[in-house]
Structures are given as C-alpha cells and as structure tokens.
N, C-alpha and C positions, 0 to 999 in steps of 0.2 A: 122778428119776435112775435109775429102774428100766430094765434092759435085759433081754436074753434070759437065761434061767436058766443059771447056769454049769455047765459040764460037769465031769468029774472031773479035768481036766488040772491045775488048781490047787486047793490046799487052801482051805477057807473062811478068809477073812482080812478084816480091817478096818484101814485106816490112819487114825489119828486125830491131829489137831492140837488140843491142849487149852490154850487161853489163851496162845498163843505170843507172844513178843515177841523182837525182834532188833535189835541195834545194828550199824551199819556206819560206820566212820570217826568214831566218837564220837557219831553221830546215831542216835536211836531211829527206826528205819524203819517198824515197825508194832508194834502192841500189841493184846492181848485178841483174838487171832486164833484162831478155832476152826473145824474142819471135820472131815468124816468121809467116807471113800470106801471102798467094799467091792467084792466080786467083781462083775465085769461093769459097773461104774459108771465114770463119767468126770466129772472136775471141771476146769472151765476157770477159770484165774485171769485176771481183768480188772483193768485199772488204767492210769493215766497213767504216763509215764516217771518213775522215782523212787519209785513206790508200793510197790516191794518184790517184784515178781513173780520176778525172777531170784534175789533174796536168799532168798525162800521156796523156790524150786526147789532151790537149792544146799543149803539146810538139810535138805530132805527127802532129798536125795541123799547126805547125810552129809558134805558138803564145807564146811559151816558149822555154827555152834552157836547155839542159842537162848539168849538172856539171861533168858528167863522162860518158864514153861509147859513143856510136854512134848510130844514127838512119839512116838507109840506104834504098835506093830504088835500087833494082837490084845491090846491092853491093857497090853503090856509096853514100857517105854521103849526106843527103838531103840539108845540109847547104852550099854545093857547088853551088847550084842553087835553091834558095828559091822561086823564081818566078815560075819555072817549077813545083816545089813541090806543090805550091798553086793551080796551074791549074789542077793538077791531083786529087784533093780531094774536097769533100763537107763535111762541118762540121756543125752539128746541136747541138749546145750547150745549156746552160741554158738560155741565153739571146736570145729572139726571133728575134730581129732586125726588127720588124714590124713598119711601119710608120702609126700612127693612122689616119691621115687625108687621106691616100690613101685607095682606095677600095681594096678588096681582090685581084682582078685581077691585079690592078696597082702594088701592092706589089710584086706579083710573076713576073710580066712583068719587073719590075725594075731589079730584079736579073737575069732574062733571058738576059737582055741587058748587064749587067755587065759581065756575063760569055759568051757572044756572042752565046747564045743558039738559035736554030731554033725557029721562031715565034710560030709554032704549039706545041712546048714543053709546053707553058703556059697552053693551054687547056688540054694537057695530064696530067700535074701536078695537075691541079684543079680536074680533073676527078678521078685521082688515089686516092685522099684523100677525095672524096665526097664533094667537095667545089664548084662545078659548079653552084649550085643554090644560092650560097652566093657571087658569083663573083663581083656583083655590090655593095655590102654592104660595108660601111666604116669600116675599121678595128677597129675603136674605139668602135664599137657596138658588137664586137665578144665576146663570152664567152672565158674563159681560155682554154678550150679544143679546141675550134675552132681556136683560135690564134696559138695554138701549131700545129694543122694540117696545117695551112698556112706556118708556119716556116718549118715544115718537108717537105712540098711539094717542096721546093727549091732543095732538094737533087737530084731530078730526072731531073733537067734542064741540058742540055748539056750532054757531055760524060766525066764523071769523074770516073775513076776506083775505087777510094778509098772513101768509105763513113765512116765518124766518127759520131757516134750517142751517145750522152751523156744522159743517162736516158730517152730514147725516149718514153717510155710508160707512163710517168707522165701526168696526167690529161686526158688521152685518155679513151674513153668508149670501150666496146667490139667491136663495129663495126669499130671504128677507128684503134684499135689494129689489127684486121683482115686485114684491108687495108694496114697497115704498114708491116705486115708479108708478104703479097702478093708482095708488092713493093720490099722488101728485097730479097725474093726468086727469083723474076724476074731479079733483078740486078746480083745476083750470077749466074743464068743460063746463063747470057751473059758474064760471066767471071769476073765480078766485085768482089771486096773484101769489107768486112765490119768489122770494129772494133766498139764494142758497150760496154758502161758501163751500168751495171744493178745491182740494189739491189736485185730484185726478180727473178721470172722465166724468162728464155730467150724466146725471140720470134723466136728463131732459133733452130730447133731440133738437128742438127748435129754440132753445134758450138764447138770449143775448148774453154777452160776456162783458164784465167790467174788470179791466186789468189793473189791479191795485198797485202793482209795482210802478206803474207810470206816475201815479199820484204820490207815491212814496218818494219818487225822484224829485217831484216838484217840491215836496217838503224839505228834502235834503238840500236842494239848491237855495231855498229861502233861508234855511238855518246857516248855510255856508256864507251867504252874503251878509247876514245880520243875525247872530245868535240870539239877540234879544228881540227879534222881530215878532210882531203879533201874528196870529194865524189868519188874519184877514187878508 
C-alpha cells in the first residue's frame, strides 16, 4: 500500500479500525473487522451488496456508531472529539446534497464556506472535474453524471487529509473517471489518505483491499451461534 512519500501538507496520521463490529436494523452486519491506513495510502472496500461497505463508510465518517471495537485516529478513539474528526475528512456518499435551485458554482461555494476553504478553491474544484463551463447552470438542469461530478468536486475544498468515497465511479464517463483518478493521485502525493468502496475495478493501482464479505461471514457465524450475542 506504499505510495509516494507524503509532503508537509498533512501531519503524519494513521486511521485504524480495531476489531470493529456494527449492527444495522438489529442485524450484525460485520464483526472482527480491523484495518489501518496512513499518509499517502489508499484502502478499497470490496464486497457483495449487504456486506457492509456503506455501513463502514458511514461509521468512519462519524454518521454511525460501532457496537464493538474502536475507530482511532493516531491511536485516539475518534468519538472522543467528533468535531475534530469531522473537520479532518470529506465524505462523498450516495446522496449528492446538491441544491437544485443553486448554480453549479453556488453549490460548490456553499460547501467552501461551510468548510472555511480559501475562495480560489471553488475554481480549482470546478476545473478538477471539468465543470468550469457549467458553473452558471442551475443544478436542476444537470445530468446524473454531471450532478455526481459536482458532488465529488467538494472533496478538494480545504485541507482534509481523509477522503471517504462510496462508489465514486457510479454514473461517471471515461473522462470523468480519469479526472477523479488524477484528483485522488494528487491528494495522495500530498500525504492524504483515501478509503473507497467499490464493486468493480479500483481507480487506484496500488491500493490495499479490505474484503467485507469475510467480516460479514464472521457476523453470520456469531449470529448463528447466539442470535442474542453482543457485537463484542
């Protein structure tokens, strides 16, 4: 999982999942799940539908809670300071969060303000995903692929070392996929880290892979032995 040596843009950091378990709707989704990702590294989550890819992504993003184990940043459980954890990440999930009445630029500028990003980051984000010529267009007129590019463009705003990308290739054409691959590579060259869920081929040549099906099987075995078992 080794990539280019990180620059000084981001402090040295390690995100660790230690024996994580999580329930959803009363069902144990995964158990005994551990991973580690550091500066300039990428981790790709693989698994069938229902294996817990999105559940794990939301857990890492602070939008869900583990029922066992711990998620840590530099050895410190992230739930000790959830606001700090939120500031250090960008999450591109299945919901695009786009305001239809806003223009493309206004949508990106809104998030730049939320994250206190430099004003010129808006132009950089638009250019990175080939959206400059669409910047004045109302978002309600965008195609599905264009909306997804607008949503993805937010990840480059400000300085967040951890990017969480849930099925980012969905609805993207070859040109947009190449743009996303370049943006990810640039982030990693600067010392950033990426966790990405994917059904198909990875956009990252040297990523490590986490097979979620394996941990889903652990969960199924635990439930089969004792349906009332805790996730610990």
